[in-house]
All heavy atoms as an XYZ file, in Angstrom:
814
protein
N       0.821     -1.182      0.000
C       0.000      0.000      0.000
C       0.868      1.250      0.000
O       0.532      2.214     -0.668
C      -0.938     -0.028      1.208
C      -2.002     -1.101      1.092
S      -3.037     -1.276      2.544
C      -3.688      0.341      2.718
N       1.946      1.192      0.736
C       2.859      2.333      0.760
C       3.474      2.538     -0.624
O       3.580      3.668     -1.107
C       3.954      2.135      1.838
C       5.023      3.198      1.731
C       3.349      2.135      3.214
N       3.849      1.440     -1.273
C       4.446      1.549     -2.604
C       3.462      2.159     -3.595
O       3.845      2.994     -4.415
C       4.903      0.175     -3.085
N       2.208      1.774     -3.520
C       1.199      2.344     -4.414
C       1.012      3.832     -4.128
O       0.901      4.642     -5.052
C      -0.123      1.570     -4.307
C       0.051      0.192     -4.948
C      -1.268      2.320     -4.981
C      -1.129     -0.718     -4.813
N       1.012      4.197     -2.867
C       0.883      5.611     -2.518
C       2.069      6.415     -3.036
O       1.906      7.526     -3.547
C       0.747      5.767     -1.004
N       3.258      5.848     -2.934
C       4.456      6.552     -3.407
C       4.435      6.679     -4.928
O       4.754      7.731     -5.476
C       5.734      5.856     -2.911
C       5.855      6.041     -1.399
C       6.972      6.386     -3.627
C       6.949      5.221     -0.752
N       4.033      5.601     -5.620
C       3.970      5.641     -7.082
C       3.003      6.737     -7.544
O       3.302      7.476     -8.479
C       3.563      4.258     -7.646
C       3.161      4.349     -9.107
C       4.703      3.273     -7.475
N       1.856      6.844     -6.880
C       0.913      7.895     -7.276
C       1.431      9.278     -6.902
O       1.205     10.244     -7.619
C      -0.472      7.674     -6.645
O      -0.348      7.615     -5.232
C      -1.096      6.395     -7.141
N       2.149      9.368     -5.788
C       2.665     10.662     -5.344
C       3.723     11.205     -6.311
O       3.726     12.391     -6.623
C       3.237     10.533     -3.934
C       3.724     11.834     -3.364
C       2.827     12.814     -2.961
C       5.082     12.088     -3.223
C       3.267     14.018     -2.428
C       5.536     13.291     -2.697
C       4.623     14.250     -2.303
O       5.049     15.431     -1.787
N       4.609     10.330     -6.788
C       5.668     10.770     -7.697
C       5.216     10.725     -9.158
O       5.995     11.038    -10.047
C       6.970      9.953     -7.511
C       7.515     10.109     -6.116
C       6.766      8.501     -7.872
N       3.960     10.341     -9.377
C       3.368     10.280    -10.710
C       4.173      9.415    -11.664
O       4.420      9.770    -12.812
C       3.170     11.687    -11.264
C       2.212     12.515    -10.433
C       2.039     13.936    -10.948
O       2.600     14.286    -12.001
O       1.326     14.699    -10.281
N       4.569      8.239    -11.161
C       5.291      7.279    -11.991
C       4.301      6.582    -12.918
O       3.086      6.686    -12.758
C       6.012      6.264    -11.110
N       4.841      5.819    -13.846
C       3.986      5.074    -14.779
C       3.198      4.017    -14.014
O       3.647      3.494    -12.991
C       4.850      4.412    -15.846
N       2.022      3.710    -14.529
C       1.148      2.740    -13.872
C       1.802      1.372    -13.740
O       1.528      0.634    -12.787
C      -0.159      2.619    -14.639
N       2.687      1.025    -14.643
C       3.357     -0.275    -14.592
C       4.210     -0.420    -13.324
O       4.479     -1.523    -12.879
C       4.186     -0.517    -15.869
C       4.493     -2.005    -15.995
C       5.461      0.319    -15.876
C       4.843     -2.425    -17.398
N       4.586      0.695    -12.738
C       5.385      0.654    -11.505
C       4.579      0.118    -10.328
O       5.150     -0.241     -9.298
C       5.922      2.043    -11.186
N       3.265      0.035    -10.472
C       2.418     -0.485     -9.394
C       2.329     -2.004     -9.379
O       1.856     -2.585     -8.405
C       1.003      0.073     -9.517
C       0.884      1.511     -9.147
S      -0.849      1.913     -8.982
C      -0.822      3.641     -9.257
N       2.774     -2.656    -10.438
C       2.608     -4.112    -10.545
C       3.245     -4.865     -9.383
O       2.597     -5.736     -8.793
C       3.096     -4.615    -11.918
C       2.130     -4.125    -12.989
C       3.208     -6.140    -11.936
C       2.534     -4.464    -14.401
N       4.496     -4.591     -8.983
C       5.057     -5.345     -7.856
C       4.251     -5.185     -6.566
O       4.008     -6.164     -5.851
C       6.473     -4.768     -7.690
C       6.807     -4.190     -9.022
C       5.508     -3.706     -9.588
N       3.797     -3.978     -6.289
C       3.002     -3.759     -5.076
C       1.664     -4.471     -5.158
O       1.195     -5.062     -4.179
C       2.789     -2.263     -4.855
N       1.052     -4.466     -6.326
C      -0.234     -5.141     -6.485
C      -0.090     -6.654     -6.354
O      -0.967     -7.327     -5.806
C      -0.857     -4.751     -7.823
C      -1.261     -3.286     -7.875
S      -1.836     -2.754     -9.480
C      -3.411     -3.556     -9.542
N       1.014     -7.204     -6.831
C       1.265     -8.644     -6.678
C       1.442     -8.984     -5.200
O       0.895     -9.981     -4.712
C       2.493     -9.079     -7.515
C       2.943    -10.482     -7.153
C       2.182     -8.983     -8.999
N       2.189     -8.154     -4.481
C       2.373     -8.397     -3.042
C       1.051     -8.316     -2.281
O       0.793     -9.129     -1.386
C       3.372     -7.396     -2.459
C       4.826     -7.645     -2.805
C       5.693     -6.487     -2.309
C       5.311     -8.950     -2.233
N       0.202     -7.371     -2.631
C      -1.107     -7.258     -1.990
C      -1.943     -8.498     -2.280
O      -2.580     -9.054     -1.389
C      -1.830     -5.972     -2.442
C      -1.138     -4.745     -1.840
C      -3.298     -5.998     -2.045
C      -1.633     -3.418     -2.381
N      -1.919     -8.968     -3.528
C      -2.696    -10.151     -3.901
C      -2.207    -11.391     -3.154
O      -3.012    -12.190     -2.655
C      -2.618    -10.369     -5.405
N      -0.900    -11.559     -3.047
C      -0.351    -12.705     -2.317
C      -0.728    -12.622     -0.833
O      -1.157    -13.604     -0.223
C       1.185    -12.781     -2.488
C       1.807    -13.790     -1.544
C       1.536    -13.133     -3.926
N      -0.616    -11.439     -0.267
C      -0.988    -11.253      1.139
C      -2.457    -11.542      1.379
O      -2.832    -12.166      2.373
N      -3.308    -11.105      0.461
C      -4.738    -11.387      0.611
C      -5.012    -12.872      0.466
O      -5.871    -13.424      1.161
C      -5.539    -10.589     -0.418
C      -5.627     -9.120     -0.094
S      -6.635     -8.220     -1.270
C      -8.245     -8.866     -0.871
N      -4.284    -13.536     -0.425
C      -4.455    -14.975     -0.589
C      -4.166    -15.723      0.691
O      -4.935    -16.592      1.126
N      -3.060    -15.396      1.324
C      -2.718    -16.038      2.600
C      -3.666    -15.604      3.713
O      -4.107    -16.402      4.519
C      -1.273    -15.717      3.004
C      -0.249    -16.486      2.230
C       0.649    -15.832      1.411
C      -0.179    -17.869      2.319
C       1.598    -16.535      0.686
C       0.759    -18.576      1.604
C       1.659    -17.908      0.782
N      -3.963    -14.322      3.760
C      -4.797    -13.792      4.835
C      -6.217    -14.317      4.812
O      -6.768    -14.704      5.844
N      -6.829    -14.364      3.630
C      -8.212    -14.820      3.535
C      -8.340    -16.306      3.866
O      -9.302    -16.718      4.511
C      -8.781    -14.518      2.153
C      -8.973    -13.030      1.848
C      -9.470    -12.839      0.432
C      -9.901    -12.381      2.844
N      -7.357    -17.090      3.453
C      -7.380    -18.515      3.799
C      -7.227    -18.685      5.304
O      -7.929    -19.482      5.933
C      -6.280    -19.279      3.035
C      -6.135    -20.698      3.556
C      -6.570    -19.288      1.544
N      -6.329    -17.922      5.906
C      -6.138    -17.982      7.358
C      -7.381    -17.558      8.128
O      -7.746    -18.172      9.131
N      -8.037    -16.513      7.664
C      -9.270    -16.061      8.320
C     -10.372    -17.102      8.213
O     -11.114    -17.345      9.162
C      -9.750    -14.743      7.709
C      -8.951    -13.499      8.072
C      -9.424    -12.312      7.249
C      -9.067    -13.201      9.550
N     -10.472    -17.722      7.048
C     -11.491    -18.753      6.857
C     -11.215    -19.954      7.767
O     -12.132    -20.520      8.359
C     -11.512    -19.181      5.388
C     -12.786    -19.790      4.938
C     -13.958    -18.824      4.991
O     -13.805    -17.613      4.894
N     -15.135    -19.357      5.153
N      -9.944    -20.321      7.879
C      -9.566    -21.425      8.766
C      -9.908    -21.091     10.222
O     -10.463    -21.914     10.945
C      -8.069    -21.716      8.619
C      -7.578    -22.793      9.555
C      -7.853    -24.128      9.305
C      -6.855    -22.465     10.696
C      -7.412    -25.116     10.163
C      -6.418    -23.445     11.565
C      -6.695    -24.770     11.289
O      -6.262    -25.738     12.150
N      -9.594    -19.881     10.630
C      -9.891    -19.470     12.005
C     -11.391    -19.450     12.270
O     -11.841    -19.759     13.374
C      -9.288    -18.101     12.286
N     -12.188    -19.106     11.259
C     -13.631    -19.017     11.436
C     -14.273    -20.376     11.665
O     -15.262    -20.486     12.386
C     -14.269    -18.347     10.224
N     -13.721    -21.425     11.062
C     -14.352    -22.741     11.187
C     -13.648    -23.656     12.179
O     -14.107    -24.767     12.416
C     -14.460    -23.442      9.807
C     -15.357    -22.665      8.879
C     -13.104    -23.671      9.189
N     -12.569    -23.204     12.772
C     -11.872    -24.009     13.767
C     -12.710    -24.074     15.044
O     -13.162    -23.056     15.559
C     -10.483    -23.417     14.079
O      -9.709    -23.418     12.887
C      -9.769    -24.205     15.151
N     -12.915    -25.267     15.529
C     -13.661    -25.457     16.762
C     -15.172    -25.406     16.578
O     -15.911    -25.333     17.548
N     -15.643    -25.413     15.339
C     -17.069    -25.349     15.043
C     -17.516    -26.737     14.577
O     -16.777    -27.428     13.881
C     -17.340    -24.296     13.936
C     -18.804    -24.250     13.557
C     -16.869    -22.934     14.374
N     -18.707    -27.136     14.967
C     -19.214    -28.440     14.523
C     -19.437    -28.430     13.013
O     -19.572    -27.367     12.401
C     -20.541    -28.785     15.234
O     -21.524    -27.823     14.839
C     -20.380    -28.781     16.742
N     -19.486    -29.617     12.429
C     -19.682    -29.710     10.979
C     -21.000    -29.088     10.546
O     -21.083    -28.478      9.483
C     -19.623    -31.175     10.539
C     -18.225    -31.739     10.521
C     -18.185    -33.136      9.916
O     -18.975    -33.418      8.989
O     -17.364    -33.922     10.381
N     -22.016    -29.224     11.360
C     -23.317    -28.669     10.988
C     -23.337    -27.136     11.047
O     -24.142    -26.498     10.373
C     -24.413    -29.232     11.893
O     -24.175    -28.872     13.246
N     -22.444    -26.534     11.820
C     -22.380    -25.070     11.927
C     -21.257    -24.457     11.095
O     -21.112    -23.232     11.073
C     -22.188    -24.660     13.390
C     -23.409    -24.934     14.234
O     -24.515    -24.980     13.665
O     -23.255    -25.099     15.465
N     -20.473    -25.279     10.405
C     -19.324    -24.770      9.651
C     -19.756    -23.825      8.525
O     -19.120    -22.802      8.287
C     -18.496    -25.920      9.093
N     -20.845    -24.148      7.838
C     -21.316    -23.280      6.762
C     -21.755    -21.922      7.275
O     -21.460    -20.888      6.665
N     -22.439    -21.928      8.401
C     -22.889    -20.664      8.994
C     -21.698    -19.832      9.447
O     -21.636    -18.625      9.187
C     -23.823    -20.939     10.184
O     -24.925    -21.726      9.735
C     -24.315    -19.649     10.796
N     -20.742    -20.484     10.099
C     -19.548    -19.762     10.568
C     -18.768    -19.192      9.397
O     -18.301    -18.049      9.439
C     -18.660    -20.698     11.390
N     -18.647    -19.959      8.328
C     -17.941    -19.489      7.140
C     -18.670    -18.312      6.502
O     -18.050    -17.330      6.095
C     -17.821    -20.640      6.143
O     -17.215    -20.202      4.958
N     -19.991    -18.390      6.431
C     -20.780    -17.298      5.857
C     -20.689    -16.022      6.674
O     -20.584    -14.921      6.115
N     -20.731    -16.166      7.987
C     -20.610    -14.992      8.857
C     -19.239    -14.349      8.685
O     -19.110    -13.126      8.596
C     -20.869    -15.376     10.333
C     -20.461    -14.256     11.269
C     -22.329    -15.744     10.536
N     -18.197    -15.185      8.576
C     -16.839    -14.655      8.402
C     -16.729    -13.901      7.080
O     -16.171    -12.819      7.020
C     -15.808    -15.782      8.469
C     -14.367    -15.309      8.468
C     -13.821    -15.002      7.091
O     -14.161    -15.651      6.112
N     -12.984    -13.988      7.023
N     -17.261    -14.455      6.000
C     -17.178    -13.801      4.693
C     -17.980    -12.494      4.684
O     -17.554    -11.499      4.112
C     -17.695    -14.726      3.581
C     -16.793    -15.889      3.290
C     -15.394    -15.505      2.848
N     -15.427    -14.676      1.676
C     -14.494    -13.793      1.363
N     -13.447    -13.624      2.135
N     -14.579    -13.064      0.279
N     -19.149    -12.501      5.322
C     -19.952    -11.277      5.392
C     -19.210    -10.197      6.176
O     -19.176     -9.029      5.770
C     -21.308    -11.569      6.036
N     -18.603    -10.580      7.292
C     -17.841     -9.619      8.092
C     -16.636     -9.102      7.311
O     -16.305     -7.909      7.373
C     -17.391    -10.265      9.398
N     -16.005     -9.986      6.536
C     -14.858     -9.589      5.722
C     -15.269     -8.561      4.677
O     -14.618     -7.526      4.512
C     -14.254    -10.829      5.057
C     -13.054    -10.499      4.201
O     -12.205     -9.709      4.645
O     -12.968    -11.036      3.085
N     -16.358     -8.825      3.979
C     -16.827     -7.906      2.944
C     -17.295     -6.580      3.540
O     -16.979     -5.510      3.021
C     -17.964     -8.547      2.143
C     -17.533     -9.746      1.332
C     -16.527     -9.376      0.260
O     -16.697     -8.385     -0.446
N     -15.478    -10.161      0.134
N     -18.042     -6.651      4.614
C     -18.552     -5.444      5.258
C     -17.413     -4.611      5.838
O     -17.383     -3.383      5.681
C     -19.540     -5.826      6.362
C     -20.425     -4.717      6.901
C     -21.297     -4.163      5.789
C     -21.284     -5.250      8.018
N     -16.470     -5.270      6.472
C     -15.325     -4.556      7.039
C     -14.471     -3.909      5.973
O     -14.004     -2.776      6.131
N     -14.273     -4.616      4.859
C     -13.480     -4.048      3.769
C     -14.124     -2.816      3.164
O     -13.471     -1.791      2.961
N     -15.417     -2.902      2.898
C     -16.089     -1.754      2.279
C     -16.195     -0.580      3.252
O     -16.015      0.576      2.866
C     -17.468     -2.151      1.767
O     -18.282     -2.597      2.819
N     -16.461     -0.865      4.521
C     -16.533      0.219      5.510
C     -15.159      0.844      5.720
O     -15.038      2.069      5.846
C     -17.081     -0.308      6.836
N     -14.112      0.013      5.739
C     -12.755      0.530      5.911
C     -12.328      1.417      4.765
O     -11.772      2.503      4.965
N     -12.615      0.971      3.547
C     -12.260      1.783      2.382
C     -13.003      3.112      2.413
O     -12.427      4.172      2.175
C     -12.555      1.014      1.075
C     -11.533     -0.104      0.907
C     -12.549      1.944     -0.126
C     -11.811     -1.043     -0.228
N     -14.277      3.062      2.733
C     -15.065      4.292      2.812
C     -14.484      5.252      3.846
O     -14.327      6.443      3.593
C     -16.523      3.957      3.168
O     -17.041      3.067      2.181
C     -17.377      5.193      3.240
N     -14.156      4.718      4.999
C     -13.619      5.546      6.077
C     -12.257      6.132      5.708
O     -12.045      7.347      5.811
C     -13.501      4.715      7.357
C     -12.855      5.414      8.546
C     -13.773      6.516      9.066
C     -12.538      4.425      9.643
N     -11.320      5.263      5.261
C      -9.966      5.749      4.988
C      -9.920      6.709      3.813
O      -9.212      7.718      3.862
C      -9.018      4.571      4.747
C      -8.896      3.659      5.945
C      -8.845      2.295      5.803
C      -8.849      4.182      7.231
C      -8.741      1.461      6.893
C      -8.750      3.359      8.328
C      -8.694      1.999      8.162
O      -8.590      1.180      9.244
N     -10.670      6.431      2.758
C     -10.676      7.333      1.607
C     -11.362      8.650      1.977
O     -10.894      9.730      1.627
C     -11.371      6.675      0.397
C     -10.600      5.433     -0.061
C     -11.542      7.658     -0.745
C      -9.212      5.714     -0.574
N     -12.466      8.559      2.710
C     -13.162      9.780      3.138
C     -12.285     10.664      3.998
O     -12.190     11.878      3.780
N     -11.631     10.074      4.967
C     -10.742     10.862      5.823
C      -9.535     11.368      5.052
O      -9.090     12.506      5.250
C     -10.280     10.018      7.023
C     -11.319      9.712      8.084
C     -10.751      8.748      9.125
C     -11.804     10.977      8.758
N      -9.001     10.530      4.184
C      -7.822     10.932      3.414
C      -8.101     12.109      2.502
O      -7.318     13.056      2.425
N      -9.227     12.086      1.818
C      -9.545     13.173      0.898
C     -10.059     14.413      1.615
O     -10.069     15.489      1.046
C     -10.520     12.698     -0.179
C      -9.819     12.013     -1.312
C      -9.471     10.681     -1.208
C      -9.468     12.706     -2.447
C      -8.793     10.040     -2.235
C      -8.788     12.075     -3.485
C      -8.450     10.735     -3.374
N     -10.442     14.287      2.875
C     -10.838     15.479      3.627
C      -9.623     16.356      3.918
O      -9.761     17.557      4.087
C     -11.534     15.094      4.932
O     -10.618     14.504      5.833
N      -8.442     15.764      3.961
C      -7.221     16.546      4.192
C      -6.721     17.265      2.961
O      -5.800     18.072      3.039
N      -7.322     16.987      1.795
C      -6.870     17.613      0.549
C      -7.037     19.129      0.594
O      -6.272     19.866     -0.025
C      -7.629     17.034     -0.640
N      -8.019     19.600      1.328
C      -8.229     21.042      1.401
C      -7.126     21.733      2.205
O      -6.982     22.941      2.131
C      -9.596     21.342      2.020
O      -9.685     20.781      3.311
N      -6.352     20.958      2.964
C      -5.241     21.535      3.728
C      -3.902     21.352      3.018
O      -2.856     21.570      3.605
C      -5.166     20.880      5.113
C      -6.397     21.120      5.938
C      -7.286     20.081      6.182
C      -6.683     22.374      6.453
C      -8.428     20.284      6.931
C      -7.824     22.594      7.202
C      -8.705     21.547      7.443
N      -3.939     20.901      1.775
C      -2.711     20.723      1.007
C      -2.006     19.402      1.269
O      -0.882     19.205      0.826
N      -2.656     18.485      1.948
C      -2.073     17.164      2.207
C      -2.460     16.243      1.068
O      -3.607     16.252      0.617
C      -2.593     16.592      3.548
C      -2.240     17.545      4.688
C      -2.028     15.215      3.807
C      -2.915     17.186      5.997
N      -1.512     15.443      0.581
C      -1.808     14.512     -0.505
C      -2.827     13.475     -0.022
O      -2.563     12.739      0.926
C      -0.531     13.814     -0.966
C      -0.760     12.957     -2.191
O      -1.700     12.149     -2.172
O       0.009     13.089     -3.149
N      -3.992     13.396     -0.645
C      -5.049     12.493     -0.165
C      -4.679     11.024     -0.277
O      -5.095     10.215      0.543
C      -6.249     12.836     -1.045
C      -5.694     13.527     -2.224
C      -4.431     14.180     -1.789
N      -3.872     10.650     -1.285
C      -3.486      9.249     -1.435
C      -2.557      8.812     -0.307
O      -2.702      7.724      0.249
C      -2.825      9.012     -2.791
C      -3.769      9.209     -3.943
C      -3.678     10.326     -4.742
C      -4.755      8.285     -4.221
C      -4.550     10.518     -5.801
C      -5.639      8.456     -5.264
C      -5.533      9.584     -6.061
N      -1.607      9.672      0.034
C      -0.693      9.340      1.128
C      -1.430      9.311      2.461
O      -1.208      8.430      3.293
C       0.467     10.331      1.186
C       1.505     10.200      0.077
C       2.549     11.300      0.198
C       2.162      8.843      0.106
N      -2.332     10.256      2.671
C      -3.082     10.297      3.919
C      -4.008      9.091      4.048
O      -4.090      8.469      5.109
C      -3.872     11.604      4.011
C      -4.511     11.933      5.352
C      -3.453     11.961      6.464
C      -5.235     13.254      5.285
N      -4.688      8.720      2.958
C      -5.551      7.539      2.984
C      -4.745      6.283      3.272
O      -5.163      5.422      4.046
C      -6.283      7.381      1.649
O      -7.128      8.466      1.415
N      -3.575      6.164      2.650
C      -2.712      5.008      2.897
C      -2.237      4.971      4.342
O      -2.179      3.907      4.956
C      -1.508      5.027      1.957
O      -1.935      4.864      0.633
N      -1.901      6.131      4.882
C      -1.453      6.180      6.279
C      -2.574      5.739      7.213
O      -2.339      4.958      8.149
C      -0.995      7.594      6.631
N      -3.800      6.193      6.956
C      -4.936      5.760      7.778
C      -5.150      4.255      7.660
O      -5.424      3.577      8.652
C      -6.214      6.501      7.384
C      -6.285      7.916      7.872
C      -6.714      8.924      7.041
C      -5.919      8.242      9.171
C      -6.795     10.232      7.478
C      -5.990      9.551      9.630
C      -6.425     10.546      8.780
N      -5.039      3.720      6.452
C      -5.224      2.281      6.250
C      -4.152      1.485      6.982
O      -4.440      0.460      7.610
C      -5.212      1.952      4.764
N      -2.912      1.954      6.936
C      -1.825      1.255      7.627
C      -2.045      1.291      9.135
O      -1.876      0.279      9.825
C      -0.467      1.869      7.231
C      -0.162      1.526      5.766
C       0.651      1.375      8.143
C       0.977      2.318      5.180
N      -2.454      2.428      9.648
C      -2.745      2.534     11.088
C      -3.883      1.583     11.459
O      -3.825      0.890     12.481
C      -3.083      3.994     11.466
C      -1.832      4.870     11.348
C      -3.677      4.077     12.861
C      -2.111      6.361     11.404
N      -4.908      1.514     10.614
C      -6.015      0.602     10.867
C      -5.580     -0.857     10.847
O      -6.012     -1.659     11.689
N      -4.722     -1.219      9.896
C      -4.230     -2.598      9.814
C      -3.371     -2.952     11.022
O      -3.466     -4.062     11.560
C      -3.446     -2.805      8.519
C      -4.273     -2.834      7.246
C      -3.372     -2.833      6.025
C      -5.185     -4.053      7.237
N      -2.544     -2.033     11.457
C      -1.731     -2.283     12.649
C      -2.629     -2.451     13.869
O      -2.432     -3.361     14.678
C      -0.699     -1.145     12.852
C       0.366     -1.206     11.761
C      -0.056     -1.236     14.240
C       1.288     -0.002     11.730
N      -3.636     -1.588     13.989
C      -4.580     -1.712     15.103
C      -5.312     -3.043     15.080
O      -5.472     -3.697     16.109
N      -5.765     -3.460     13.890
C      -6.462     -4.751     13.771
C      -5.530     -5.900     14.125
O      -5.938     -6.863     14.786
C      -7.005     -4.917     12.356
N      -4.272     -5.804     13.713
C      -3.295     -6.844     14.062
C      -3.065     -6.926     15.550
O      -2.975     -8.024     16.125
N      -2.971     -5.775     16.199
C      -2.782     -5.766     17.654
C      -3.990     -6.353     18.381
O      -3.844     -7.104     19.354
C      -2.500     -4.344     18.145
C      -1.160     -3.750     17.708
C      -1.075     -2.278     18.108
C      -0.004     -4.534     18.299
N      -5.185     -6.030     17.889
C      -6.394     -6.591     18.491
C      -6.438     -8.101     18.287
O      -6.756     -8.853     19.215
C      -7.651     -5.907     17.905
C      -7.732     -4.459     18.398
C      -8.922     -6.674     18.288
C      -8.778     -3.625     17.693
N      -6.094     -8.555     17.085
C      -6.093     -9.994     16.809
C      -5.071    -10.720     17.690
O      -5.347    -11.819     18.192
C      -5.790    -10.248     15.340
N      -3.906    -10.100     17.885
C      -2.907    -10.719     18.764
C      -3.420    -10.797     20.186
O      -3.227    -11.798     20.879
C      -1.595     -9.925     18.710
C      -0.797    -10.164     17.477
S       0.717     -9.177     17.346
C       1.289     -9.006     18.994
N      -4.074     -9.753     20.636
C      -4.598     -9.717     22.005
C      -5.681    -10.766     22.211
O      -5.729    -11.437     23.227
C      -5.148     -8.318     22.298
C      -5.794     -8.170     23.650
C      -4.757     -8.215     24.754
N      -5.404     -7.963     26.013
C      -5.399     -8.796     27.033
N      -4.746     -9.931     26.944
N      -6.010     -8.508     28.145
N      -6.549    -10.913     21.215
C      -7.629    -11.891     21.318
C      -7.081    -13.313     21.326
O      -7.582    -14.173     22.044
C      -8.639    -11.699     20.159
C      -9.415    -10.403     20.371
C      -9.591    -12.882     20.044
C     -10.279    -10.015     19.201
N      -6.046    -13.559     20.523
C      -5.533    -14.922     20.396
C      -4.567    -15.318     21.509
O      -4.195    -16.479     21.598
C      -4.848    -15.100     19.041
O      -3.698    -14.284     18.969
N      -4.172    -14.382     22.353
C      -3.255    -14.715     23.444
C      -3.981    -15.532     24.504
O      -5.130    -15.223     24.845
C      -2.689    -13.444     24.090
C      -1.755    -12.667     23.180
S      -1.220    -11.111     23.899
C      -0.313    -11.664     25.298
N      -3.334    -16.582     25.020
C      -3.985    -17.359     26.073
C      -4.105    -16.528     27.347
O      -3.240    -15.726     27.673
C      -3.038    -18.546     26.269
C      -1.727    -18.088     25.763
C      -2.003    -17.074     24.694
N      -5.205    -16.718     28.021
C      -5.432    -15.982     29.256
C      -4.805    -16.742     30.404
O      -5.026    -17.929     30.581
C      -6.920    -15.811     29.512
C      -7.592    -14.969     28.483
C      -9.030    -14.803     28.808
N      -9.678    -14.042     27.743
C     -10.960    -13.919     27.642
N     -11.764    -14.495     28.506
N     -11.480    -13.225     26.665
N      -4.042    -16.052     31.195
C      -3.414    -16.669     32.367
C      -4.445    -16.728     33.492
O      -5.136    -15.766     33.773
C      -2.193    -15.865     32.819
C      -1.122    -15.818     31.767
N      -0.395    -16.924     31.432
C      -0.698    -14.825     30.978
C       0.464    -16.603     30.484
N       0.304    -15.319     30.179
N      -4.546    -17.860     34.071
C      -5.448    -18.015     35.191
C      -6.875    -18.353     34.783
O      -7.755    -18.435     35.601
N      -7.101    -18.533     33.469
C      -8.453    -18.847     33.008
C      -8.892    -20.228     33.477
O     -10.062    -20.488     33.643
C      -8.517    -18.775     31.476
N      -7.914    -21.101     33.726
C      -8.245    -22.444     34.174
C      -8.904    -22.419     35.555
O      -9.663    -23.306     35.909
C      -6.999    -23.336     34.254
C      -6.173    -23.384     32.992
C      -5.195    -22.210     32.869
O      -4.598    -21.796     33.891
O      -5.075    -21.703     31.757
N      -8.591    -21.408     36.327
C      -9.135    -21.318     37.675
C     -10.660    -21.156     37.667
O     -11.334    -21.565     38.574
C      -8.530    -20.131     38.436
C      -7.021    -20.245     38.598
C      -6.425    -18.966     39.172
O      -7.213    -18.112     39.662
O      -5.212    -18.821     39.133
N     -11.187    -20.518     36.606
C     -12.615    -20.243     36.551
C     -13.388    -21.318     35.782
O     -14.582    -21.287     35.720
C     -12.846    -18.892     35.872
C     -12.192    -17.779     36.630
C     -11.041    -17.150     36.155
C     -12.716    -17.344     37.855
C     -10.442    -16.125     36.850
C     -12.095    -16.323     38.550
C     -10.980    -15.722     38.044
O     -10.382    -14.713     38.735
N     -12.685    -22.256     35.188
C     -13.363    -23.307     34.400
C     -14.020    -24.338     35.274
O     -13.738    -24.573     36.374
C     -12.358    -23.976     33.460
């Protein structure tokens, strides 16, 4: 995402975006498979379809809401002379880091949880 923002900022040829787009596609390939696996892990066979559907709906809804939010906020800074593509990318990166931190926190084992079981 940073590479795409830089390419647009320096007004390079569109072909310069290909390496960044390939990296994004590979990352999404690994990420979406991992998310799908996490969604159906620990779910009974009869509930696997529902869990998978809920995960895909959340993925689509989160993606569209995130794009709307980051692009909207990014282009709102254009009136202050800030490059909207760089600002939108910065917001997206901050959001991805935040989501990663939340995912790490959720997946960490709780100490002392056995005491309450």
